[in-house]
Backbone of each chain as ProteinMPNN parsed JSONL, in Angstrom:
{"seq_chain_A": "MARLEQAITSIVDVFSEYASSDCKLNKQELKKMMEKEVQSPELKAKICSGDGDNIPWKLDRNLDRELDFKEFMNGVTTMAKCYYQKKTEIRLHRGLDPHFKACSGFMK", "coords_chain_A": {"N_chain_A": [[-8.48, 3.842, 6.678], [-8.156, 7.111, 5.32], [-9.801, 7.999, 2.265], [-8.447, 9.337, 0.07], [-5.787, 9.185, 0.858], [-5.533, 6.441, 0.988], [-5.868, 5.769, -1.708], [-3.625, 6.989, -2.839], [-1.464, 5.659, -1.552], [-1.947, 3.146, -2.489], [-1.466, 3.405, -5.237], [1.305, 3.934, -5.186], [2.197, 1.554, -4.05], [1.486, -0.301, -6.033], [3.145, 0.532, -8.154], [5.676, 0.073, -6.963], [5.632, -2.667, -6.699], [5.65, -3.636, -9.325], [7.771, -2.362, -10.537], [11.133, -2.94, -11.298], [14.246, -3.542, -9.496], [15.586, -1.255, -10.111], [13.907, 0.718, -9.74], [12.315, 1.484, -11.876], [9.957, 1.147, -14.544], [10.156, -1.209, -17.0], [9.316, -2.049, -20.431], [8.07, -4.564, -20.442], [7.333, -4.873, -17.778], [5.586, -2.691, -17.478], [3.611, -3.436, -19.257], [2.637, -5.803, -18.101], [1.668, -4.755, -15.705], [-0.361, -3.029, -16.642], [-2.073, -4.858, -17.817], [-3.005, -6.256, -15.656], [-3.757, -4.435, -13.65], [-5.364, -2.437, -14.634], [-8.521, -2.218, -16.021], [-10.295, -0.969, -17.79], [-10.608, -0.424, -21.21], [-10.461, 2.057, -22.326], [-8.98, 3.643, -20.537], [-6.619, 2.203, -20.573], [-5.826, 2.64, -23.193], [-4.915, 5.177, -23.066], [-2.469, 5.017, -21.984], [-1.029, 2.866, -23.006], [1.16, 2.206, -25.69], [0.51, 2.331, -29.23], [0.986, -0.264, -30.373], [1.045, -1.565, -28.107], [3.333, -2.581, -27.205], [5.46, -1.076, -26.589], [7.12, 1.456, -24.59], [5.199, 4.242, -24.078], [6.088, 7.104, -25.88], [5.259, 9.603, -25.123], [5.122, 9.61, -22.387], [7.622, 8.838, -21.608], [9.747, 10.822, -20.734], [12.559, 11.22, -20.526], [13.426, 9.583, -22.426], [14.567, 7.022, -21.987], [13.539, 4.614, -22.384], [12.217, 3.507, -20.295], [9.958, 3.84, -17.466], [10.222, 6.095, -14.901], [9.279, 6.9, -11.458], [8.165, 9.437, -11.482], [7.493, 9.858, -14.177], [5.694, 7.805, -14.438], [3.674, 8.735, -12.718], [2.763, 10.841, -14.242], [1.443, 9.425, -16.166], [-0.562, 8.282, -14.608], [-1.967, 10.599, -13.963], [-2.867, 11.318, -16.504], [-4.654, 9.214, -17.054], [-6.445, 9.645, -14.979], [-7.492, 12.134, -15.655], [-8.849, 11.451, -17.968], [-10.818, 9.708, -16.997], [-12.116, 11.474, -15.279], [-13.097, 13.383, -17.057], [-14.93, 11.887, -18.466], [-16.719, 11.204, -16.467], [-17.636, 13.718, -15.784], [-18.872, 14.54, -18.111], [-20.954, 12.689, -18.261], [-22.511, 13.514, -16.095], [-23.253, 15.994, -16.964], [-24.656, 15.307, -19.222], [-26.791, 13.866, -18.2], [-28.035, 15.859, -17.016], [-27.768, 16.102, -14.357], [-26.652, 17.945, -12.868], [-27.135, 20.811, -13.642], [-25.723, 23.319, -13.476], [-23.222, 22.43, -13.722], [-22.091, 22.829, -16.002], [-19.996, 24.539, -16.126], [-17.75, 23.075, -15.924], [-16.993, 22.016, -18.308], [-15.087, 23.367, -19.688], [-12.746, 22.707, -18.522], [-10.804, 21.025, -19.565], [-8.995, 22.353, -21.126]], "CA_chain_A": [[-7.592, 4.92, 6.173], [-8.898, 8.084, 4.522], [-9.835, 7.494, 0.877], [-7.408, 9.907, -0.802], [-4.508, 8.612, 1.298], [-5.539, 5.019, 0.598], [-5.659, 5.69, -3.162], [-2.229, 7.37, -3.108], [-0.562, 4.581, -1.117], [-2.189, 2.003, -3.388], [-0.748, 3.698, -6.487], [2.738, 3.759, -4.915], [2.433, 0.117, -3.829], [1.418, -0.987, -7.332], [4.386, 0.866, -8.869], [6.812, -0.598, -6.297], [5.529, -4.114, -6.958], [5.975, -4.006, -10.72], [9.059, -1.78, -10.967], [12.248, -3.782, -10.825], [15.044, -2.933, -8.419], [16.141, 0.078, -10.445], [12.79, 1.657, -9.519], [11.726, 1.936, -13.136], [9.161, 0.139, -15.246], [10.508, -1.411, -18.41], [8.068, -2.237, -21.201], [7.382, -5.802, -19.999], [6.715, -4.606, -16.461], [4.44, -1.795, -17.69], [2.577, -4.225, -19.953], [2.07, -6.718, -17.098], [0.89, -3.917, -14.781], [-1.586, -2.526, -17.29], [-2.966, -6.005, -18.055], [-3.614, -6.744, -14.407], [-4.2, -3.403, -12.712], [-6.322, -1.508, -15.258], [-9.388, -3.033, -16.89], [-10.976, -0.16, -18.802], [-9.833, -0.262, -22.456], [-10.292, 3.502, -22.581], [-7.847, 4.113, -19.724], [-5.413, 1.514, -21.101], [-5.417, 3.269, -24.47], [-4.235, 6.449, -22.754], [-1.112, 4.741, -21.477], [-0.29, 1.889, -23.798], [1.469, 2.671, -27.046], [-0.362, 1.719, -30.239], [1.141, -1.729, -30.532], [1.0, -2.148, -26.766], [4.572, -3.286, -26.917], [6.536, -0.153, -26.251], [6.846, 2.497, -23.607], [4.7, 5.397, -24.826], [7.104, 8.174, -25.827], [4.706, 10.804, -24.458], [5.396, 9.518, -20.942], [9.055, 8.583, -21.388], [10.329, 12.145, -20.967], [14.019, 11.231, -20.74], [13.661, 8.65, -23.545], [15.467, 5.909, -21.616], [12.732, 3.406, -22.636], [11.635, 3.018, -19.045], [9.211, 4.897, -16.761], [10.502, 6.239, -13.475], [8.04, 7.142, -10.715], [7.616, 10.739, -11.912], [6.873, 9.624, -15.488], [4.534, 6.938, -14.151], [2.593, 9.572, -12.161], [2.164, 11.586, -15.367], [0.502, 8.48, -16.782], [-1.716, 8.185, -13.69], [-2.722, 11.846, -14.14], [-3.527, 11.232, -17.814], [-5.804, 8.317, -16.91], [-7.413, 10.288, -14.073], [-8.183, 13.194, -16.425], [-9.753, 10.761, -18.908], [-11.967, 9.234, -16.209], [-12.818, 12.655, -14.761], [-13.833, 14.023, -18.167], [-16.066, 11.012, -18.779], [-17.66, 11.316, -15.33], [-18.222, 15.067, -15.854], [-19.78, 14.575, -19.273], [-22.147, 11.906, -17.911], [-23.371, 14.324, -15.205], [-23.809, 17.058, -17.818], [-25.614, 14.688, -20.156], [-28.012, 13.479, -17.465], [-28.616, 17.072, -16.41], [-27.801, 15.885, -12.894], [-26.143, 19.135, -12.185], [-27.109, 21.75, -14.789], [-24.684, 24.369, -13.472], [-21.942, 21.726, -13.842], [-21.55, 23.137, -17.358], [-18.733, 25.302, -15.971], [-16.589, 22.183, -15.92], [-16.621, 21.475, -19.625], [-13.9, 24.044, -20.216], [-11.57, 22.385, -17.681], [-9.782, 20.198, -20.218], [-8.141, 23.144, -22.063]], "C_chain_A": [[-8.425, 5.827, 5.29], [-8.723, 7.782, 3.025], [-8.716, 8.037, 0.0], [-6.05, 9.31, -0.438], [-4.415, 7.149, 0.866], [-5.263, 4.878, -0.902], [-4.192, 5.982, -3.506], [-1.281, 6.229, -2.722], [-0.734, 3.354, -2.016], [-1.44, 2.186, -4.705], [0.758, 3.466, -6.304], [3.061, 2.274, -4.747], [2.426, -0.647, -5.15], [2.718, -0.715, -8.105], [5.564, 0.068, -8.286], [6.809, -2.092, -6.587], [6.027, -4.477, -8.354], [7.336, -3.463, -11.165], [10.192, -2.64, -10.416], [13.115, -2.955, -9.875], [15.626, -1.581, -8.815], [15.042, 1.139, -10.33], [12.238, 2.242, -10.805], [10.933, 0.794, -13.751], [9.718, -0.008, -16.655], [9.223, -1.8, -19.151], [7.339, -3.509, -20.79], [6.64, -5.564, -18.684], [5.488, -3.705, -16.607], [3.278, -2.586, -18.304], [1.858, -5.137, -18.946], [1.175, -5.927, -16.133], [-0.424, -3.506, -15.43], [-2.569, -3.663, -17.557], [-3.727, -6.337, -16.777], [-4.304, -5.627, -13.606], [-5.122, -2.335, -13.316], [-7.19, -2.333, -16.204], [-9.956, -2.228, -18.041], [-10.098, 0.017, -20.04], [-9.521, 1.208, -22.733], [-9.09, 4.042, -21.809], [-6.553, 3.481, -20.231], [-4.895, 2.245, -22.336], [-4.646, 4.561, -24.214], [-2.758, 6.199, -22.437], [-0.324, 3.834, -22.411], [-0.055, 2.449, -25.197], [0.622, 1.851, -28.013], [-0.237, 0.205, -30.263], [1.207, -2.413, -29.162], [2.31, -2.794, -26.367], [5.712, -2.361, -26.533], [6.127, 0.796, -25.147], [6.384, 3.723, -24.404], [5.64, 6.597, -24.695], [6.582, 9.395, -25.09], [5.026, 10.786, -22.963], [6.894, 9.425, -20.663], [9.87, 9.847, -21.661], [11.828, 12.096, -21.242], [14.437, 10.191, -21.788], [14.66, 7.55, -23.2], [14.736, 4.569, -21.759], [12.273, 2.739, -21.353], [10.85, 4.16, -18.42], [9.672, 4.946, -15.313], [9.21, 6.679, -12.776], [7.359, 8.431, -11.189], [6.867, 10.579, -13.254], [5.619, 8.766, -15.329], [3.367, 7.772, -13.62], [1.971, 10.46, -13.242], [1.138, 10.717, -16.089], [-0.751, 8.333, -15.929], [-2.595, 9.425, -13.856], [-3.486, 11.83, -15.458], [-4.774, 10.354, -17.728], [-6.87, 8.959, -16.024], [-8.193, 11.364, -14.812], [-9.199, 12.575, -17.36], [-11.012, 10.322, -18.156], [-12.798, 10.415, -15.704], [-13.672, 13.287, -15.857], [-15.095, 13.219, -18.481], [-17.15, 11.179, -17.711], [-18.378, 12.678, -15.404], [-19.217, 15.143, -17.0], [-21.071, 13.822, -18.962], [-23.081, 12.767, -17.059], [-24.035, 15.433, -16.03], [-24.952, 16.497, -18.647], [-26.912, 14.374, -19.44], [-28.649, 14.692, -16.787], [-28.679, 16.954, -14.905], [-27.457, 17.174, -12.169], [-26.009, 20.234, -13.239], [-25.983, 22.772, -14.69], [-23.296, 23.733, -13.479], [-21.274, 22.108, -15.153], [-20.204, 23.826, -17.22], [-17.535, 24.38, -16.099], [-16.099, 21.913, -17.33], [-15.367, 22.158, -20.144], [-12.627, 23.553, -19.541], [-10.448, 21.758, -18.509], [-8.88, 20.987, -21.164], [-6.682, 22.778, -21.86]], "O_chain_A": [[-9.314, 5.353, 4.582], [-7.652, 7.368, 2.581], [-8.094, 7.277, -0.742], [-5.258, 8.97, -1.318], [-3.361, 6.68, 0.436], [-4.523, 3.988, -1.323], [-3.596, 5.314, -4.35], [-0.39, 5.879, -3.495], [0.221, 2.62, -2.268], [-0.851, 1.24, -5.227], [1.406, 2.872, -7.165], [4.081, 1.797, -5.245], [3.253, -1.532, -5.366], [3.318, -1.642, -8.649], [6.344, -0.533, -9.024], [7.868, -2.708, -6.707], [6.723, -5.474, -8.547], [7.975, -4.025, -12.054], [10.207, -3.013, -9.243], [12.77, -1.833, -9.505], [16.106, -0.838, -7.959], [15.209, 2.283, -10.753], [11.749, 3.371, -10.818], [11.212, -0.379, -13.502], [9.749, 0.958, -17.418], [8.156, -1.869, -18.541], [6.108, -3.535, -20.789], [5.498, -5.984, -18.5], [4.472, -3.922, -15.947], [2.121, -2.42, -17.916], [0.63, -5.228, -18.943], [0.076, -6.362, -15.788], [-1.485, -3.627, -14.817], [-3.78, -3.447, -17.524], [-4.916, -6.654, -16.802], [-5.324, -5.865, -12.96], [-5.6, -1.445, -12.612], [-6.685, -3.049, -17.068], [-10.088, -2.742, -19.151], [-8.987, 0.538, -19.95], [-8.479, 1.553, -23.289], [-8.283, 4.799, -22.349], [-5.519, 4.143, -20.309], [-3.691, 2.442, -22.502], [-3.832, 4.985, -25.034], [-1.916, 7.08, -22.608], [0.882, 4.002, -22.592], [-0.93, 3.071, -25.8], [0.086, 0.804, -27.65], [-1.233, -0.515, -30.183], [1.393, -3.624, -29.05], [2.402, -3.464, -25.339], [6.804, -2.817, -26.192], [4.949, 0.924, -24.814], [7.092, 4.187, -25.297], [5.953, 7.051, -23.594], [7.359, 10.144, -24.497], [5.183, 11.841, -22.349], [7.373, 9.872, -19.621], [10.581, 9.945, -22.662], [12.325, 12.836, -22.091], [15.624, 9.949, -22.01], [15.5, 7.188, -24.024], [15.231, 3.529, -21.323], [11.977, 1.544, -21.334], [11.041, 5.319, -18.788], [9.537, 3.968, -14.578], [8.17, 6.816, -13.42], [6.133, 8.5, -11.283], [5.763, 11.095, -13.431], [4.614, 8.982, -16.007], [2.218, 7.559, -14.007], [0.789, 10.793, -13.167], [0.108, 11.202, -16.559], [-1.864, 8.268, -16.451], [-3.821, 9.321, -13.886], [-4.63, 12.28, -15.519], [-5.824, 10.705, -18.265], [-8.064, 8.827, -16.292], [-9.403, 11.501, -14.628], [-10.294, 13.111, -17.531], [-12.13, 10.538, -18.622], [-14.028, 10.363, -15.701], [-14.816, 13.676, -15.624], [-16.167, 13.772, -18.726], [-18.337, 11.282, -18.02], [-19.572, 12.774, -15.124], [-20.282, 15.745, -16.868], [-22.156, 14.258, -19.35], [-24.294, 12.76, -17.265], [-25.203, 15.766, -15.83], [-26.028, 17.083, -18.769], [-27.998, 14.58, -19.981], [-29.655, 14.579, -16.087], [-29.501, 17.59, -14.246], [-27.894, 17.446, -11.051], [-24.902, 20.55, -13.676], [-25.343, 23.076, -15.697], [-22.299, 24.423, -13.265], [-20.112, 21.794, -15.411], [-19.357, 23.71, -18.106], [-16.422, 24.841, -16.353], [-14.922, 21.614, -17.533], [-14.65, 21.582, -20.962], [-11.531, 23.943, -19.945], [-9.272, 21.939, -18.194], [-8.097, 20.402, -21.914], [-5.809, 23.32, -22.537]]}, "seq_chain_B": "MARLEQAITSIVDVFSEYASSDCKLNKQELKKMMEKEVQSPELKAKICSGDGDNIPWKLDRNLDRELDFKEFMNGVTTMAKCYYQKKTEIRLHRGLDPHFKACSGFMK", "coords_chain_B": {"N_chain_B": [[-12.238, -4.778, -8.898], [-9.427, -3.755, -10.762], [-6.437, -2.748, -9.08], [-4.996, -0.302, -9.664], [-6.76, 1.036, -11.315], [-8.909, 1.245, -9.604], [-7.849, 2.923, -7.622], [-7.433, 5.258, -9.089], [-10.062, 5.948, -9.919], [-11.145, 6.368, -7.444], [-9.756, 8.615, -6.529], [-10.703, 10.535, -8.368], [-13.409, 10.478, -7.737], [-13.369, 11.435, -5.088], [-12.449, 14.066, -5.493], [-14.582, 15.05, -7.069], [-16.651, 14.954, -5.259], [-15.994, 16.853, -3.293], [-15.446, 19.161, -4.704], [-17.03, 22.094, -5.673], [-19.863, 23.102, -7.729], [-18.553, 24.405, -9.745], [-16.544, 22.863, -10.439], [-14.124, 23.179, -9.111], [-11.876, 23.384, -6.334], [-12.381, 25.341, -3.584], [-10.806, 27.196, -0.882], [-12.005, 26.404, 1.532], [-13.254, 24.016, 0.827], [-11.05, 22.474, 0.07], [-9.706, 22.344, 2.489], [-11.545, 20.955, 4.088], [-11.592, 18.524, 2.675], [-8.915, 17.655, 2.98], [-8.812, 17.352, 5.719], [-10.504, 15.22, 6.151], [-9.888, 13.212, 4.268], [-7.208, 12.661, 4.187], [-4.849, 11.376, 6.365], [-2.21, 11.296, 7.279], [0.099, 13.443, 8.741], [2.395, 14.221, 7.472], [1.894, 13.958, 4.717], [-0.227, 15.724, 4.519], [1.088, 18.111, 5.079], [2.408, 18.552, 2.757], [0.57, 19.549, 1.065], [-1.101, 21.366, 2.313], [-1.199, 24.851, 2.952], [1.063, 26.869, 4.936], [-0.426, 28.104, 7.067], [-2.574, 26.608, 6.838], [-4.829, 27.648, 5.926], [-5.075, 28.684, 3.467], [-5.11, 28.383, -0.149], [-2.479, 26.539, -1.347], [0.077, 28.322, -2.942], [1.852, 27.094, -4.614], [0.481, 25.078, -5.892], [-1.642, 26.352, -7.052], [-1.664, 27.178, -9.967], [-2.814, 29.026, -11.797], [-3.408, 31.034, -10.18], [-5.979, 31.644, -9.195], [-7.014, 31.29, -6.787], [-8.253, 28.923, -6.35], [-8.445, 25.321, -6.778], [-8.296, 23.629, -9.751], [-9.073, 20.516, -11.504], [-6.727, 19.636, -12.699], [-4.707, 21.025, -11.311], [-5.196, 20.005, -8.811], [-4.478, 17.332, -9.254], [-1.744, 17.639, -9.516], [-1.143, 18.11, -6.899], [-1.825, 15.627, -5.814], [0.149, 14.083, -7.019], [2.408, 15.179, -5.811], [2.019, 14.385, -3.135], [2.093, 11.636, -3.518], [4.728, 11.261, -4.375], [6.062, 11.954, -2.075], [5.253, 9.926, -0.318], [6.234, 7.736, -1.704], [8.978, 8.192, -1.66], [9.49, 7.946, 1.034], [8.806, 5.294, 1.461], [10.677, 4.05, -0.152], [13.048, 4.779, 1.078], [12.766, 3.463, 3.503], [12.962, 0.812, 2.69], [15.538, 0.806, 1.791], [16.871, 1.415, 4.128], [16.309, -0.755, 5.728], [17.738, -2.541, 4.434], [16.436, -4.227, 2.785], [16.455, -4.52, 0.16], [19.147, -4.418, -1.208], [20.159, -3.616, -3.785], [18.447, -1.662, -4.308], [19.331, 0.733, -4.064], [19.653, 2.197, -6.308], [17.457, 3.713, -6.584], [17.576, 5.945, -5.057], [18.403, 8.209, -6.313], [16.224, 9.084, -7.671], [14.651, 11.278, -6.981], [15.605, 13.595, -8.08]], "CA_chain_B": [[-11.666, -3.874, -9.912], [-7.961, -3.722, -10.718], [-6.061, -1.783, -8.026], [-4.627, 1.023, -10.171], [-7.995, 1.668, -11.793], [-9.731, 1.562, -8.407], [-7.238, 4.085, -6.968], [-7.674, 6.42, -9.943], [-11.481, 6.332, -9.847], [-11.381, 6.864, -6.084], [-9.225, 9.994, -6.501], [-11.638, 11.388, -9.117], [-14.665, 10.555, -6.964], [-13.149, 12.322, -3.937], [-12.422, 15.445, -6.015], [-15.933, 15.438, -7.518], [-17.502, 15.119, -4.063], [-15.682, 18.072, -2.527], [-15.409, 20.361, -5.567], [-18.397, 22.603, -5.891], [-20.382, 22.919, -9.094], [-17.681, 24.969, -10.802], [-15.469, 21.866, -10.627], [-12.87, 23.619, -8.497], [-11.858, 23.363, -4.87], [-11.954, 26.584, -2.932], [-9.945, 26.837, 0.277], [-12.792, 25.65, 2.541], [-13.462, 22.643, 0.321], [-9.758, 21.766, 0.152], [-9.424, 22.119, 3.911], [-12.455, 19.879, 4.521], [-11.112, 17.28, 2.051], [-7.642, 17.217, 3.585], [-9.091, 16.918, 7.106], [-11.205, 13.93, 6.178], [-9.444, 12.189, 3.319], [-5.773, 12.38, 4.347], [-4.583, 11.388, 7.813], [-0.783, 11.488, 7.561], [0.511, 14.86, 8.84], [3.477, 14.464, 6.501], [1.278, 14.185, 3.403], [-1.006, 16.977, 4.623], [2.01, 19.262, 5.057], [2.826, 18.77, 1.365], [-0.523, 20.184, 0.307], [-1.746, 22.502, 2.986], [-0.294, 26.002, 3.138], [1.555, 26.957, 6.312], [-1.459, 28.384, 8.085], [-3.655, 25.651, 6.602], [-6.057, 28.367, 5.625], [-5.107, 29.186, 2.095], [-4.755, 27.457, -1.22], [-1.025, 26.659, -1.521], [0.327, 28.97, -4.242], [2.621, 26.187, -5.5], [-0.453, 24.269, -6.686], [-2.611, 27.23, -7.715], [-0.867, 27.696, -11.082], [-3.378, 30.223, -12.454], [-3.586, 32.027, -9.1], [-7.386, 32.083, -9.062], [-7.356, 30.92, -5.404], [-8.986, 27.66, -6.31], [-7.707, 24.256, -7.477], [-9.084, 22.833, -10.697], [-8.69, 19.097, -11.389], [-5.316, 19.484, -13.099], [-3.895, 21.503, -10.184], [-5.411, 19.01, -7.736], [-3.669, 16.131, -9.558], [-0.35, 17.966, -9.173], [-1.058, 17.896, -5.442], [-1.828, 14.171, -5.59], [1.491, 13.614, -7.406], [3.34, 15.629, -4.759], [1.852, 13.497, -1.98], [2.54, 10.284, -3.914], [6.209, 11.256, -4.374], [6.487, 11.983, -0.663], [5.038, 8.582, 0.251], [7.13, 6.823, -2.428], [10.347, 8.416, -1.165], [9.556, 7.386, 2.391], [8.743, 3.825, 1.316], [11.958, 3.626, -0.749], [14.104, 4.935, 2.098], [12.587, 2.402, 4.505], [13.484, -0.447, 2.132], [17.009, 0.949, 1.776], [17.354, 1.408, 5.518], [16.234, -2.123, 6.273], [18.575, -3.414, 3.602], [15.566, -5.274, 2.216], [16.714, -4.686, -1.27], [20.378, -3.626, -1.322], [20.393, -2.92, -5.074], [17.393, -0.654, -4.445], [19.997, 2.047, -3.912], [19.534, 2.947, -7.578], [16.269, 4.569, -6.547], [17.717, 7.159, -4.243], [18.596, 9.389, -7.174], [15.004, 9.352, -8.475], [13.943, 12.514, -6.614], [16.292, 14.792, -8.612]], "C_chain_B": [[-10.138, -3.859, -9.723], [-7.49, -2.535, -9.857], [-5.759, -0.384, -8.566], [-5.885, 1.758, -10.633], [-8.866, 2.098, -10.608], [-9.175, 2.818, -7.707], [-7.536, 5.353, -7.77], [-9.136, 6.875, -9.843], [-11.81, 6.884, -8.455], [-10.906, 8.311, -5.954], [-10.201, 10.946, -7.21], [-12.938, 11.559, -8.336], [-14.513, 11.511, -5.772], [-13.157, 13.779, -4.412], [-13.836, 15.913, -6.354], [-16.853, 15.699, -6.328], [-17.26, 16.468, -3.388], [-15.693, 19.33, -3.401], [-16.836, 20.825, -5.823], [-18.72, 22.532, -7.381], [-19.474, 23.545, -10.149], [-16.465, 24.064, -11.025], [-14.124, 22.347, -10.113], [-13.004, 23.532, -6.987], [-11.481, 24.74, -4.362], [-11.245, 26.208, -1.626], [-10.724, 26.076, 1.345], [-12.95, 24.188, 2.105], [-12.172, 21.836, 0.41], [-9.448, 21.401, 1.604], [-10.265, 20.944, 4.441], [-11.977, 18.531, 3.964], [-9.865, 16.77, 2.779], [-7.859, 16.745, 5.026], [-9.638, 15.497, 7.109], [-10.514, 12.833, 5.362], [-7.939, 11.901, 3.344], [-5.463, 12.457, 5.842], [-3.132, 11.767, 8.118], [-0.419, 12.975, 7.593], [1.561, 15.216, 7.786], [2.895, 14.757, 5.115], [0.493, 15.494, 3.413], [-0.083, 18.188, 4.452], [2.439, 19.579, 3.625], [1.807, 19.621, 0.614], [-1.042, 21.439, 0.992], [-0.722, 23.633, 3.164], [0.021, 26.103, 4.628], [0.418, 27.116, 7.312], [-2.686, 27.491, 7.858], [-4.931, 26.346, 6.166], [-6.142, 28.885, 4.2], [-4.805, 28.087, 1.089], [-3.248, 27.625, -1.444], [-0.678, 27.196, -2.908], [1.07, 28.012, -5.18], [1.673, 25.366, -6.382], [-1.378, 25.152, -7.535], [-1.952, 27.962, -8.884], [-1.466, 28.972, -11.688], [-3.768, 31.29, -11.433], [-5.021, 32.552, -9.014], [-7.923, 31.715, -7.671], [-8.283, 29.72, -5.319], [-8.136, 26.601, -7.007], [-8.643, 23.577, -8.471], [-8.517, 21.4, -10.673], [-7.206, 18.889, -11.695], [-4.382, 19.892, -11.94], [-4.004, 20.526, -9.011], [-4.542, 17.776, -7.984], [-2.176, 16.403, -9.33], [-0.118, 17.78, -7.671], [-1.015, 16.421, -5.108], [-0.441, 13.609, -5.92], [2.518, 13.992, -6.353], [3.248, 14.712, -3.538], [2.356, 12.089, -2.312], [4.064, 10.207, -3.898], [6.738, 11.216, -2.944], [6.372, 10.579, -0.066], [6.009, 7.583, -0.382], [8.561, 6.949, -1.884], [10.516, 7.786, 0.218], [9.637, 5.853, 2.312], [10.088, 3.32, 0.782], [13.072, 3.719, 0.283], [14.005, 3.827, 3.14], [13.199, 1.106, 3.982], [15.012, -0.405, 2.122], [17.555, 0.751, 3.174], [17.371, 0.0, 6.079], [17.054, -3.085, 5.429], [17.754, -4.505, 2.945], [15.967, -5.58, 0.788], [17.964, -3.874, -1.611], [20.523, -2.925, -2.666], [19.28, -1.912, -5.349], [18.013, 0.731, -4.418], [19.797, 2.878, -5.17], [18.392, 3.938, -7.509], [16.579, 5.919, -5.928], [17.897, 8.386, -5.129], [17.315, 9.846, -7.837], [14.479, 10.748, -8.202], [14.644, 13.752, -7.154], [15.28, 15.751, -9.215]], "O_chain_B": [[-9.652, -3.946, -8.595], [-8.078, -1.454, -9.905], [-6.211, 0.609, -7.996], [-6.051, 2.95, -10.374], [-9.471, 3.17, -10.617], [-9.941, 3.67, -7.255], [-7.852, 6.396, -7.198], [-9.404, 8.068, -9.699], [-12.659, 7.765, -8.316], [-11.581, 9.135, -5.337], [-10.488, 12.033, -6.707], [-13.498, 12.654, -8.282], [-15.415, 12.298, -5.482], [-13.803, 14.628, -3.797], [-14.245, 17.015, -5.986], [-17.728, 16.563, -6.388], [-18.201, 17.14, -2.966], [-15.92, 20.433, -2.903], [-17.721, 20.033, -6.147], [-17.96, 21.981, -8.179], [-19.615, 23.243, -11.334], [-15.502, 24.435, -11.697], [-13.085, 21.95, -10.641], [-14.104, 23.598, -6.439], [-10.403, 25.251, -4.663], [-11.105, 25.026, -1.313], [-10.169, 25.193, 1.999], [-12.801, 23.261, 2.902], [-12.19, 20.661, 0.778], [-8.99, 20.297, 1.901], [-9.762, 20.066, 5.143], [-11.956, 17.528, 4.676], [-9.782, 15.597, 3.143], [-7.168, 15.841, 5.496], [-9.282, 14.68, 7.958], [-10.557, 11.659, 5.733], [-7.451, 11.025, 2.631], [-5.764, 13.451, 6.503], [-2.858, 12.471, 9.09], [-0.601, 13.685, 6.604], [1.613, 16.338, 7.282], [3.337, 15.677, 4.426], [0.534, 16.268, 2.458], [-0.426, 19.157, 3.775], [2.788, 20.716, 3.309], [2.141, 20.318, -0.344], [-1.375, 22.432, 0.346], [0.445, 23.4, 3.479], [-0.658, 25.508, 5.466], [0.313, 26.361, 8.279], [-3.687, 27.588, 8.568], [-5.984, 25.719, 6.049], [-7.153, 29.451, 3.786], [-4.314, 27.013, 1.436], [-2.786, 28.736, -1.704], [-1.073, 26.621, -3.922], [0.933, 28.106, -6.4], [2.033, 25.0, -7.501], [-1.837, 24.741, -8.601], [-1.709, 29.167, -8.83], [-0.732, 29.891, -12.051], [-4.372, 32.308, -11.772], [-5.249, 33.741, -8.79], [-9.122, 31.813, -7.41], [-9.001, 29.536, -4.336], [-7.21, 26.938, -7.745], [-9.666, 23.015, -8.079], [-7.594, 21.109, -9.913], [-6.524, 18.09, -11.054], [-3.408, 19.203, -11.635], [-3.025, 20.26, -8.314], [-3.943, 17.235, -7.055], [-1.428, 15.488, -8.987], [0.952, 17.353, -7.237], [-0.265, 15.999, -4.228], [0.081, 12.764, -5.192], [3.406, 13.199, -6.04], [4.267, 14.311, -2.976], [2.974, 11.433, -1.473], [4.632, 9.207, -3.46], [7.722, 10.54, -2.644], [7.287, 10.106, 0.609], [6.539, 6.702, 0.294], [9.255, 5.953, -1.677], [11.543, 7.18, 0.525], [10.432, 5.218, 3.006], [10.578, 2.278, 1.218], [13.937, 2.846, 0.356], [15.021, 3.312, 3.607], [13.87, 0.386, 4.721], [15.689, -1.397, 2.393], [18.537, 0.043, 3.395], [18.291, -0.399, 6.793], [17.066, -4.291, 5.676], [18.271, -5.564, 2.59], [15.844, -6.698, 0.288], [17.881, -2.802, -2.211], [20.957, -1.774, -2.715], [19.167, -1.374, -6.45], [17.367, 1.742, -4.694], [19.773, 4.108, -5.115], [18.35, 4.897, -8.28], [15.927, 6.918, -6.233], [17.567, 9.497, -4.714], [17.3, 10.884, -8.5], [13.91, 11.365, -9.103], [14.319, 14.863, -6.735], [15.655, 16.812, -9.713]]}, "name": "protein", "num_of_chains": 2, "seq": "MARLEQAITSIVDVFSEYASSDCKLNKQELKKMMEKEVQSPELKAKICSGDGDNIPWKLDRNLDRELDFKEFMNGVTTMAKCYYQKKTEIRLHRGLDPHFKACSGFMKMARLEQAITSIVDVFSEYASSDCKLNKQELKKMMEKEVQSPELKAKICSGDGDNIPWKLDRNLDRELDFKEFMNGVTTMAKCYYQKKTEIRLHRGLDPHFKACSGFMK"}
């Protein structure tokens, strides 16, 4: 399967596995998912609330203390941006791609 | 590597591979990516403009005729929602999870 499609279906499958039948992640389900499905502390920190015990209010747009699929995808985007920024900075730092500098402004 | 993290890093890697040095996808790069990295016609239709030759204006928020990473991630979310909705409907249809009905309202 093509890589982008495989990544997308994998993200949906992970959500479906951990979200209970109401198609939302409560805080226990989110905690279990993040423990098992994300290893990088840096990415975890983007999603998990300070005490790691609550649903991060930044993602819980409707404040129902659960994450629906749309809110979950906002979290995926947040983690992807974090990883992308790190990857871009590494390339800049190693001078792998000098004209890559144009990217540094992307995170505005 | 944990599945969610692997999917996220794969998405970033695909973007970085196809985006030229200005960290944006022009229409040729997007077209090449979608041809190779997404097989499902249904998912492709969500991202590719009608004639498949232009950057879909719905994603090109700043109308610069290119997709930066943030705009690209909006496209990934659109495809993920499409796949999620299909997967949820299949489960409903097969009665696999009768109380899954609660999900059908998610796409509001």
